[in-house]
N, C-alpha and C positions, 0 to 999 in steps of 0.2 A: 528478387533476392531469395536465397535458399536458407534453410534452417536445419539444424540437427536436433532431432527428437531424442533426448536422453531419458530413458525410462528406467527407474530403479524399483525393482520388485523386491520386497523384503518380508522377513518374519522377525517379530520381536514381542517380548512379553507385554509391553505397553505401546500399542500401535499408535495412539494419539501422540505420544511423546516422539516416537520415531518419525511420524509425519512432519512434526514441527522441526525436528533437527535436520532432516533431509531437505525440507523446503528452504530452511535458512541458507543452506549451501547455494541453492539457486539464487536466492535473493541477494546474496553477497556479490553475484555477478551482475546485479542490476536488473535481473529478471523478476519483477515484482509479482508475477502471476505464475502459478504452477497448476497442473491438473492432478487431483488426488483420486485414486481408485480405492473405494471402500466397499468391501464385500457385504457390509452390514447395511448399506444404504437401501432405503425403501422408496422406489419410484413413486412419485405423486400420481394420483389418478388422472390428472389432466396433462401429464407429460405427452409431448407429441410423439408421433410414430418414429421420428428420427432420433429420439433420445437414446443415449447409450444405456444399455441394460446393466444389471448388477455384475460387477467384475468378480473374477474367481479369487484373486489375491490382492493384498494391499500393495499399492505402488504409488510413487510420486514421479511425475513427468515434467521436465522442463524443456523449453524450446530455445536453443542457443543459436544466435545468428551465425551463419556460416561465413565468417570473415577471418582476418589474419590472427584473431585471438581464439578461434574455436578450438584448435588442438590443445593449446595451453589450458584452456578452461576445462576440457575433458580430462586432461592429466591431473589438474588440481582436484576435480570432482572425485576421481578414482582414489587419489591419495587421502583425501578427507574421509571418504567412505571406508577406506581401510582402517583409518584411525578410529572411526565410529564403531566399526566392527569389534575392535579390540576393547574399547571403553564400555560399550553398551551390550556386549554379547548379542550382536545383531547379525543375522545372515542375510545376504542380499545378492542380487544379480543385476548388472547394468547392461542394457542393450541400446544401441544407437541406430537411428534410421535417418537418412537424408530425405528432406522434404522440399518440394518446390513451393512457391507462394500459395498456389491453389490448395495443395494437400495440407499445408500448414494451417491455412485459415479454417479448413473443414475440421481438422483434428482439434483445434482450439475451440471453435464455436460449438461443437457438439457437446462440450462439457460445461458450458457457461449458461446458467439459469438465473432468473431474478433472485436476489438475496437481500434481506433486510440487515443493514449493518449498524443501525442505531435505533433509537426509540421511534423515529419517524422516517429516516432515510432508507430508501430502497434503491439498490443498484440494479438496473434492468438492461440487458443487452438489447441493442436496437432490433435484432432479428427475432425477439421473443415478445409474446403478448403478456400483459399483466393488468389486472383490474385492481387499482389501488383503493384502499379504504380512505375514508374522508380525511383522516389526520395524517396520512402518509405523504411523504415528499419523494417523488420518483426522479432518479437521475438516469438518463439514457446514456449508454456508454458503448463505444465501439473502439476500444483502446489499442488493439493490436497487442501481440505478445510481449513486446519490448517493455511495456509499462504497466502491465497487469490490469486486474479487474477491480481493485479496491476492496476485495473481500478478505484480505489477510487480517488476522487479529489486531495488528498494530493500527491499521487504518480504521477498523471498527471502533477501537478504543478512542482514537483521536476524534472520530466523528461524534461519538457520544459526548465528549467534553465540549466540542464546538456547539452541539445542540444545547447544552446546558448553559454555557457562559456567553454565547453571542447574543447581543441585543440588536434589535432592528436599527438600521442606520450605521452600525459599527463599520469601521474600515478594517480590512482583513488582509494579511499577508501570509502566503504559504511558501515556506522555504524548502526547496526540493520537491516541486509540485508534481512531477511524474505525469500521470494522465489527467491531472486537474481535479481529482475527486473532492478534495477539501475545498477548493475554490468554488466548485459547483454547489456543494452542500451549503457553504456559507452564503452564497448568492441566493439560493432558493429559500434559505431560512431568514432572509431579510437584510443581509449586509448591504451597506450603502455603496461600498467600493471594494472590489476584490482584486488582489494582485498576486502574482506568483513568480518565482524565479527558479530556474533549474540550470545546471551546468551543461546539460545535454540539449542541443538545438532541436533534435527530433522530438524530445519530450515537450519542449515549448510549443512546437507546431501542433502536436497531438492535443495538448491541453487547450490551445486556442480553438481548435476544431471542435473539441468536445463541449466547450463553453458555448460556442455558437449553436451547436446541435441542441443544446438545452434551452435555447431561447434567451440566453444572457446577452444583452446588447453590447456591442464593441465599446461604447462609451462608458460602460460600467465595469470593465475589467482591463487589466494589462498583465501580460505574461512575457518575461524576458529571459535572455540567457545571461547567466552570471554565476559567480562562485559565492554561495551563501548570500550575505547582505553587503558585500564589498561595494557594490555600485548602487545601493539603495539609499536615497536621501530623504524620503518622506517618513512620517511617523504614523503608527497604526494603533488602533484600539486592541486588536488581537493579532498576535503572531503565532503561527503554528508550524511545526517541523516534525514530520514523520520520517526520520532518517536514523542512521546508526549513532550509537552512543558517543563515539569519539568525535563525530561531526557536530553533535549537539553541544558538546563541551567546547569545541572551537567557536561555535555560533554564540555561546553565552558570553564570550569575552567582549563582544561588541553589541550585544542585543539591546542594551539600554538606549543606544543612539537612535533606534528606529521605533521606539515604543513611547506612547503617551503616558503621562503620570497615571498610575493605577491601571495601566494596561495589563492584559492577560496574555501570558505565554503558555502555550500548550505544546508539549513534546511527547513523541511516541517513538517506538522502535527500540526501546530500552529493555534489555534482558534483566531478569531478577537480580543477578549478582552486581549489576551496575546501578541499581536504583539509588542507593545511598550516595553514591558518588555524584550523580546528577542533582539529587535533592540538596546536598551540601553546597555544590557550586551555585545553584539557584539562590539559596539563602545568603551565601557570601556576597552576592552582588545586589541584594536588597529585595528578593522575592519572598512574599508570604506564600507558603504552600497551601493551596486550597483543597486539593485532593489528589490521591494516587489511585488509579484504577488498574486492575490486573485481569489478565486472561491467560491461563496456562503460565508459561514463564515470562510473558511479556508485561511491561509496565508502561502506563501513560500518565503524565504528570501535568497538572495545571497550577500555575502560580500567578499571583497579582504583584505587580511592581510597586514597591513602596515609594511614596512621594519624597 
């Protein structure tokens, strides 16, 4: 398979904001992982010799599958960047490069390092070494570009809520599982049964592979292809969904059917302006809001279902 490396070099008064806004454009294509060039980064002392050095300018790079949707996605990206330029007074330049599978893998892996995304959870690429502290839980990941690395703020927020609210032995369902990060986190934190569903068959295969890679036995997990919870008939202690706001709102219309009494629903991927809409919808169907966590413009919400 071939890929298109779309690199956006930019200048803006608030570089962190620009990184988030540009990254979101790639995430809307389903590419949950991007590479960020940050000139202010300080390489760690133990970085390997093949580590990428300090970049000259800020940039966000996404890797788009070279399929029949590639041209349309590039056109959409250019149109949205033009709109962002007008709204945010941002200057930018887009460059494209065609990559084969080997070049793509190298470009991606060179930028991926172990990262702590919760109070305990550390995501570690399979090709890196990492010495964990006693209280850390390490997830080995080799996700491929299509389903990201799990280090996006929405995932980190979601993982933090799973760490807090999951009890040992809980059953856990991840809606829109992607590379299986939340399932792996739940399993390693002591969940009794973890299940995931995703509409993309490739995501399901990758998630299953990642779960096995992390020593989670096949009898303790199930991941399947499906649209939200339409084909889910079991009930769970915890349901999590790290997806877009409008999909969360669709999910809420049927969520009670798959949740135990007093079960916990954790949702993420919500931008600040949609927080109240999701909170109101959860309250309307009987959820007590336990907490809302935030990072930049992102929100993650946990609620308990009333009896």
